[in-house]
Backbone as ProteinMPNN parsed JSONL, in Angstrom:
{"seq_chain_A": "XXXXXXXXXXXXXXXXXXXXXXXXXXXXXXXXXXXXXXXXXXXXXXXXXXXXXXXXXXXXXXXXXXXXXXXXXXXXXXXXXXXXXXXXXXXXXXXXXXXXXXXXXXXXXXXXXXXXXX", "coords_chain_A": {"N_chain_A": [[117.792, 42.633, 109.569], [117.88, 44.63, 106.759], [118.556, 48.152, 106.254], [117.22, 49.073, 104.058], [114.999, 47.49, 103.71], [113.384, 47.895, 105.912], [111.69, 50.315, 105.751], [109.94, 49.451, 103.712], [108.709, 47.248, 104.903], [107.365, 48.488, 107.032], [105.601, 50.104, 105.555], [104.078, 48.12, 104.29], [102.815, 46.917, 106.51], [101.259, 49.09, 107.378], [99.515, 49.418, 105.178], [98.103, 47.0, 105.288], [96.852, 47.258, 107.81], [95.232, 49.55, 107.341], [93.526, 48.5, 105.399], [92.18, 46.509, 106.842], [90.869, 48.055, 108.762], [89.204, 49.713, 107.352], [86.572, 49.034, 106.968], [83.713, 47.903, 105.175], [84.676, 46.137, 102.388], [83.866, 44.786, 100.184], [81.066, 44.199, 98.009], [78.055, 42.664, 98.86], [75.488, 40.202, 99.659], [73.552, 40.097, 102.603], [71.591, 38.999, 105.234], [68.397, 37.494, 104.485], [64.893, 37.75, 104.788], [61.444, 36.911, 105.394], [58.325, 38.446, 105.7], [54.767, 38.476, 105.981], [53.762, 39.341, 102.812], [56.121, 40.607, 102.007], [59.551, 40.457, 101.051], [62.575, 40.756, 102.672], [65.707, 42.22, 102.248], [69.185, 42.415, 102.877], [71.971, 44.284, 101.999], [75.408, 44.734, 101.716], [77.344, 47.429, 100.865], [80.227, 48.398, 99.011], [80.782, 50.775, 97.92], [79.321, 53.944, 96.98], [76.582, 53.815, 94.857], [74.33, 54.746, 92.332], [73.305, 53.514, 90.201], [72.73, 50.823, 90.388], [71.451, 47.522, 89.78], [69.036, 45.475, 91.081], [68.129, 42.188, 91.105], [65.608, 39.854, 91.693], [64.718, 36.548, 91.904], [62.396, 34.022, 92.423], [61.875, 30.683, 93.226], [59.52, 28.102, 93.649], [59.743, 25.239, 95.668], [59.035, 21.869, 95.325], [58.335, 18.454, 95.601], [60.916, 17.532, 94.683], [61.335, 19.288, 92.598], [61.638, 22.502, 91.022], [59.9, 25.519, 90.49], [59.65, 28.5, 88.744], [58.26, 31.318, 90.23], [58.268, 33.997, 90.634], [59.74, 36.981, 89.438], [61.736, 39.807, 89.341], [63.294, 42.854, 88.503], [65.022, 45.842, 89.3], [66.136, 49.261, 89.327], [68.276, 50.395, 91.885], [69.573, 52.337, 94.62], [72.67, 51.988, 96.068], [74.365, 52.421, 98.978], [77.527, 53.026, 100.592], [78.287, 50.679, 103.019], [75.783, 49.205, 105.167], [72.72, 48.288, 103.621], [69.179, 48.203, 103.206], [66.544, 46.516, 101.599], [63.222, 46.11, 100.38], [61.172, 43.763, 98.93], [58.123, 43.614, 97.496], [56.152, 40.872, 97.749], [53.971, 38.09, 97.763], [53.975, 35.087, 99.427], [52.988, 31.731, 99.695], [52.711, 29.378, 102.432], [55.529, 27.24, 102.537], [58.425, 25.829, 100.811], [61.131, 27.598, 99.371], [63.417, 28.792, 96.863], [65.636, 31.375, 96.564], [67.034, 33.529, 94.276], [69.442, 35.955, 94.042], [70.713, 38.84, 92.514], [73.071, 41.42, 92.008], [73.977, 44.101, 90.117], [76.293, 46.435, 88.695], [76.062, 48.551, 86.191], [77.294, 46.74, 83.526], [78.54, 44.899, 85.081], [78.602, 42.219, 87.267], [78.202, 42.412, 90.647], [77.474, 41.047, 92.938], [76.113, 37.897, 93.793], [73.843, 35.442, 94.884], [72.395, 32.435, 96.162], [69.693, 31.478, 98.037], [67.977, 29.401, 100.359], [64.619, 29.394, 101.472], [62.146, 29.208, 103.938], [58.717, 29.419, 104.371]], "CA_chain_A": [[117.021, 43.281, 108.535], [118.633, 45.749, 106.202], [117.9, 49.46, 106.366], [116.387, 49.282, 102.869], [113.759, 46.72, 103.82], [112.567, 48.367, 107.037], [110.573, 51.176, 105.315], [108.968, 48.657, 102.953], [107.956, 46.446, 105.855], [106.465, 49.408, 107.731], [104.555, 50.476, 104.603], [103.218, 46.957, 104.112], [102.005, 46.787, 107.722], [100.279, 50.173, 107.352], [98.504, 49.109, 104.161], [97.275, 45.913, 105.818], [96.01, 47.821, 108.863], [94.209, 50.403, 106.736], [92.565, 47.629, 104.733], [91.358, 45.857, 107.859], [90.091, 49.03, 109.516], [88.404, 50.568, 106.484], [85.175, 48.617, 106.943], [83.227, 47.064, 104.092], [85.55, 46.192, 101.227], [83.218, 44.145, 99.05], [79.617, 44.286, 97.948], [77.483, 41.328, 98.99], [74.177, 40.052, 100.284], [73.513, 39.635, 103.983], [70.436, 38.168, 105.568], [67.104, 37.708, 103.841], [63.802, 37.255, 105.618], [60.119, 37.11, 104.807], [57.146, 38.717, 106.51], [53.654, 38.409, 105.026], [53.683, 40.378, 101.792], [57.383, 41.274, 101.671], [60.859, 39.825, 101.217], [63.501, 41.775, 103.169], [67.071, 41.905, 101.824], [70.264, 43.271, 103.354], [73.104, 44.352, 101.072], [76.511, 45.587, 102.166], [77.943, 48.083, 99.713], [81.612, 48.841, 99.146], [80.857, 52.128, 97.37], [78.021, 54.555, 96.676], [76.181, 53.667, 93.454], [72.916, 55.013, 92.075], [72.942, 52.795, 88.976], [72.727, 49.381, 90.655], [70.237, 46.784, 89.438], [68.774, 44.355, 91.975], [67.213, 41.219, 90.501], [65.134, 38.83, 92.613], [63.971, 35.466, 91.272], [61.982, 33.073, 93.456], [61.376, 29.401, 92.755], [58.853, 27.252, 94.627], [60.316, 23.889, 95.696], [58.052, 20.862, 95.69], [58.527, 17.138, 94.99], [62.22, 17.524, 94.018], [61.291, 20.163, 91.435], [61.482, 23.916, 91.322], [59.146, 26.237, 89.48], [59.769, 29.942, 88.913], [56.968, 31.932, 90.539], [58.397, 35.446, 90.756], [60.987, 37.544, 88.934], [61.641, 41.256, 89.245], [64.556, 43.597, 88.55], [64.773, 47.269, 89.376], [67.274, 50.098, 89.706], [68.317, 50.772, 93.293], [70.766, 53.052, 95.063], [73.41, 51.262, 97.094], [75.312, 53.285, 99.671], [78.597, 52.315, 101.274], [77.811, 50.178, 104.306], [74.607, 48.335, 105.145], [71.529, 48.768, 102.931], [68.024, 47.315, 103.322], [65.573, 46.622, 100.519], [62.014, 45.308, 100.555], [60.563, 43.33, 97.666], [56.751, 43.21, 97.794], [55.761, 39.602, 97.145], [53.201, 37.24, 98.669], [54.346, 33.678, 99.305], [52.211, 30.79, 100.504], [53.599, 28.535, 103.226], [56.241, 26.24, 101.755], [59.867, 25.98, 100.636], [61.468, 28.412, 98.212], [64.811, 29.102, 96.574], [65.704, 32.772, 96.153], [68.24, 33.903, 93.541], [69.63, 37.398, 94.121], [71.818, 39.37, 91.712], [73.273, 42.853, 92.069], [74.929, 44.503, 89.076], [76.601, 47.848, 88.46], [76.281, 48.584, 84.748], [77.369, 45.377, 82.991], [79.391, 44.116, 85.969], [77.919, 41.583, 88.393], [78.938, 42.678, 91.881], [77.134, 40.048, 93.951], [75.087, 36.917, 93.439], [73.698, 34.44, 95.936], [71.198, 31.591, 96.143], [69.331, 31.175, 99.42], [66.744, 28.665, 100.599], [63.719, 30.145, 102.346], [60.925, 28.514, 104.35], [57.641, 30.33, 104.781]], "C_chain_A": [[117.819, 44.489, 108.043], [117.835, 47.039, 106.331], [116.999, 49.739, 105.179], [115.039, 48.582, 102.999], [112.847, 47.232, 104.932], [111.448, 49.303, 106.589], [109.518, 50.415, 104.507], [108.105, 47.815, 103.875], [106.953, 47.316, 106.619], [105.31, 49.816, 106.822], [103.577, 49.331, 104.393], [102.299, 46.775, 105.317], [100.93, 47.87, 107.752], [99.168, 49.913, 106.347], [97.571, 48.017, 104.66], [96.344, 46.443, 106.908], [94.907, 48.711, 108.307], [93.141, 49.582, 106.056], [91.632, 46.989, 105.746], [90.438, 46.83, 108.58], [89.145, 49.864, 108.663], [86.95, 50.137, 106.371], [84.881, 47.724, 105.755], [84.101, 47.22, 102.85], [84.917, 45.56, 99.992], [81.706, 44.367, 99.135], [79.057, 42.877, 98.022], [76.136, 41.357, 99.677], [74.337, 39.54, 101.707], [72.3, 38.752, 104.178], [69.237, 38.502, 104.682], [66.052, 37.132, 104.782], [62.481, 37.575, 104.929], [59.122, 37.418, 105.913], [55.984, 38.729, 105.53], [53.608, 39.623, 104.096], [54.991, 41.006, 101.383], [58.603, 40.396, 101.965], [61.832, 40.935, 101.584], [64.933, 41.336, 102.879], [68.045, 42.896, 102.432], [71.433, 43.152, 102.386], [74.172, 45.23, 101.694], [77.211, 46.12, 100.928], [79.356, 48.541, 99.999], [81.782, 50.275, 98.652], [79.45, 52.652, 97.15], [77.737, 54.418, 95.185], [74.696, 53.942, 93.325], [72.415, 54.253, 90.855], [72.946, 51.281, 89.162], [71.399, 48.781, 90.208], [70.155, 45.586, 90.372], [67.747, 43.45, 91.309], [66.902, 40.132, 91.515], [64.328, 37.82, 91.812], [63.666, 34.433, 92.344], [61.407, 31.833, 92.777], [60.696, 28.683, 93.912], [59.456, 25.854, 94.516], [59.256, 22.907, 96.152], [58.345, 19.578, 94.921], [59.8, 17.083, 94.145], [62.233, 18.333, 92.719], [61.246, 21.612, 91.912], [60.802, 24.598, 90.155], [59.247, 27.729, 89.767], [58.389, 30.549, 89.143], [57.047, 33.451, 90.603], [59.751, 35.874, 90.201], [60.796, 39.045, 88.766], [63.034, 41.855, 89.328], [64.231, 45.077, 88.547], [66.063, 47.993, 89.733], [67.153, 50.466, 91.173], [69.576, 51.6, 93.539], [71.393, 52.258, 96.195], [74.431, 52.226, 97.681], [76.381, 52.433, 100.346], [78.112, 51.935, 102.667], [76.584, 49.307, 104.123], [73.407, 49.026, 104.492], [70.414, 47.737, 103.112], [67.061, 47.599, 102.18], [64.401, 45.708, 100.833], [61.419, 45.035, 99.19], [59.144, 42.88, 97.979], [56.375, 41.938, 97.03], [55.005, 38.795, 98.203], [53.538, 35.789, 98.383], [53.468, 32.839, 100.225], [53.188, 29.981, 101.363], [54.228, 27.449, 102.355], [57.732, 26.543, 101.705], [60.156, 26.688, 99.326], [62.988, 28.506, 98.057], [64.83, 30.493, 95.962], [67.057, 33.029, 95.504], [68.328, 35.426, 93.547], [70.862, 37.803, 93.321], [71.871, 40.881, 91.882], [74.341, 43.212, 91.043], [75.095, 46.013, 89.08], [76.937, 47.945, 86.983], [76.234, 47.167, 84.205], [78.161, 44.445, 83.895], [78.582, 43.544, 87.135], [78.781, 41.78, 89.636], [78.664, 41.637, 92.952], [76.043, 39.143, 93.411], [75.043, 35.876, 94.547], [72.4, 33.672, 95.708], [70.916, 31.211, 97.591], [68.033, 30.364, 99.451], [65.933, 29.417, 101.642], [62.506, 29.272, 102.662], [59.933, 29.544, 104.849], [56.6, 29.533, 105.521]], "O_chain_A": [[118.359, 45.26, 108.835], [116.615, 47.026, 106.493], [116.095, 50.568, 105.281], [114.044, 49.048, 102.445], [111.638, 47.008, 104.879], [110.313, 49.101, 107.02], [108.328, 50.709, 104.614], [106.901, 47.683, 103.653], [105.81, 46.906, 106.823], [104.163, 49.87, 107.266], [102.369, 49.555, 104.326], [101.111, 46.502, 105.144], [99.791, 47.586, 108.121], [97.999, 50.163, 106.639], [96.359, 48.11, 104.467], [95.16, 46.105, 106.921], [93.764, 48.632, 108.758], [91.961, 49.927, 106.125], [90.421, 46.934, 105.528], [89.331, 46.456, 108.97], [88.361, 50.646, 109.201], [86.163, 50.828, 105.724], [85.702, 46.889, 105.374], [84.243, 48.324, 102.325], [85.386, 45.778, 98.875], [81.16, 44.679, 100.193], [79.534, 41.985, 97.32], [75.7, 42.381, 100.203], [75.155, 38.662, 101.978], [72.026, 37.864, 103.371], [69.086, 39.625, 104.2], [66.297, 36.149, 105.482], [62.415, 38.393, 104.011], [59.081, 36.734, 106.935], [56.199, 38.972, 104.343], [53.44, 40.762, 104.532], [55.002, 41.861, 100.498], [58.669, 39.7, 102.978], [61.91, 41.947, 100.887], [65.328, 40.221, 103.22], [67.759, 44.092, 102.493], [71.83, 42.051, 102.005], [73.886, 46.338, 102.148], [77.619, 45.357, 100.053], [79.654, 49.016, 101.095], [82.796, 50.917, 98.927], [78.492, 51.879, 97.137], [78.534, 54.844, 94.35], [73.893, 53.437, 94.11], [71.237, 54.336, 90.51], [73.144, 50.539, 88.201], [70.359, 49.438, 90.252], [71.083, 44.781, 90.45], [66.64, 43.88, 90.987], [67.805, 39.558, 92.124], [63.373, 38.181, 91.125], [64.555, 34.013, 93.085], [60.57, 31.925, 91.879], [61.222, 28.653, 95.024], [59.658, 25.343, 93.415], [58.652, 23.069, 97.212], [58.579, 19.62, 93.714], [59.757, 16.63, 93.001], [63.058, 18.082, 91.84], [60.868, 21.902, 93.047], [61.08, 24.306, 88.992], [58.969, 28.178, 90.879], [57.465, 30.329, 88.361], [56.018, 34.126, 90.622], [60.772, 35.233, 90.45], [59.838, 39.501, 88.143], [63.86, 41.415, 90.129], [63.292, 45.519, 87.885], [66.961, 47.425, 90.355], [66.072, 50.806, 91.652], [70.523, 51.559, 92.754], [70.723, 51.901, 97.163], [75.261, 52.778, 96.959], [76.158, 51.257, 100.634], [77.589, 52.773, 103.402], [76.369, 48.739, 103.053], [73.116, 50.189, 104.77], [70.679, 46.536, 103.164], [66.795, 48.75, 101.836], [64.561, 44.666, 101.468], [61.19, 45.948, 98.398], [58.96, 41.869, 98.656], [56.295, 41.946, 95.802], [55.355, 38.815, 99.383], [53.408, 35.316, 97.254], [53.238, 33.192, 101.382], [54.375, 29.914, 101.045], [53.552, 26.82, 101.541], [58.239, 27.387, 102.443], [59.521, 26.424, 98.305], [63.736, 28.32, 99.017], [64.141, 30.766, 94.979], [68.101, 32.779, 96.106], [67.401, 36.108, 93.111], [71.921, 37.186, 93.437], [70.835, 41.545, 91.897], [75.459, 42.7, 91.086], [74.179, 46.762, 89.417], [77.99, 47.47, 86.559], [75.243, 46.463, 84.4], [78.43, 43.307, 83.513], [77.958, 44.287, 87.893], [79.94, 41.369, 89.674], [79.527, 41.368, 93.788], [75.163, 39.578, 92.666], [76.078, 35.479, 95.083], [71.441, 34.193, 95.139], [71.787, 30.689, 98.287], [67.114, 30.611, 98.671], [66.485, 30.003, 102.574], [61.913, 28.671, 101.767], [60.268, 30.423, 105.644], [55.595, 30.09, 105.963]]}, "name": "protein", "num_of_chains": 1, "seq": "XXXXXXXXXXXXXXXXXXXXXXXXXXXXXXXXXXXXXXXXXXXXXXXXXXXXXXXXXXXXXXXXXXXXXXXXXXXXXXXXXXXXXXXXXXXXXXXXXXXXXXXXXXXXXXXXXXXXXX"}
């Protein structure tokens, strides 16, 4: 290895280590769960934002069809690391599909579709 490449290799290794050790690097949805009267959402944030919009849309699944039964969007604050949100909604026993979107301004930061049984 030449003497010119050694500092670049060391710098590259340091950047990779810092990236791996810095914790949450992306914003995304974690687990979702339901207790009577509330949908519980976990979001991991890569940065502190007070202008995030969380949109929750729920479809009831029955006979190979889905019907929208709930839709709500609201401003939320997302802090770096793990965040928990509760969406007040009452669901009857059955199968559901939950669509979750998180945006910062006009930029979609996370989106996921999850199946839920109640």
